N, C-alpha and C positions, 0 to 999 in steps of 0.2 A: 483823908480827903481834905483838900484845902478849902478855904472860904470861897474862892472864885469858882471852884468846881461845884460846890453846893449852890452858889448863887445862880450859875447858869442852868443847873438842873431845875431849880425853882422857877426861873424865868421861862424855861422851855415848857415845864409842866403847866404853868399859867397860860401860856400861849396856846398849847394844844387843847386845854380845857375850854378856853374862850372860843377857839375855832369850832370845836365840836358842839358847844352850846349854840353858837350862831347857826350852824348847819341844822341842829335839832329843831330850833325854833322856825327856821325858814324853809325847811325841806318840804313840808306838805302844802305849801301855799299854791302850788301849780295845779293841784287836783281839786276839782269842784265836787260838790256833793253828788251831782249827776254822774260824774265819772266813777266815783267809788261805788255808787248804787247800781251801776249798769249791770254788773255781774254778781250782785250781792246774793248771799244765801239767806233765805228767810227761816227764822226759828220761831217756835211758839211764843206768844206774848208780845209780838210786834218787834222782836229783836232782829237785827240784820247784821251780817258780817260782810263788810265791804272789802273789795280787793283793789288796792291801788298799785302803782308801780313801785319800784325800788327808789327810795329817796337818796339824795346826795349823802345824808348822814349815814345811812346803811352802807352805801358803797365805800365811803371813807373808813368806817369802822371795820367792815369785813376785810378790806384791803390791808388795813393796819394789823389785824389779827393774823392774816395770812403771812405777811412779812415777818411778824414776830415769831410765828411758828417756824418759818424757814431759818431765821437767824438762830433760834433755839436749837434746832436740829444740827445746824452747822457747828455751833459752839460745843455741843455735847455728842458729837459723832462717835467719839471713842467709847462712850457708855453704850451706845447702840451696837457698836462693833463687838463689844464683849458679849452682848445678849445673842447676837447672831452667830458668834463663834461657837457657842455651845450647841447650836442646832445642827452643826455639821457632823 
């Protein structure tokens, strides 16, 4: 690997980390306490489990994981073809 390849991987990693950190910090700001407690489940001792919507951070990370999974299966299709060949 050349210096420039490693440099762009490092810059890309820093950018992705920064974007995810910003989304993580800002994602829950649209939900008020009343919104999350509207359908909350009460537990003994005064604890409540609130239910909010899917945040932008979760949408981005789940989409990224889904894309990585598809890319992985495309890159390793021959390994899965061997597994399914024995099933015949």
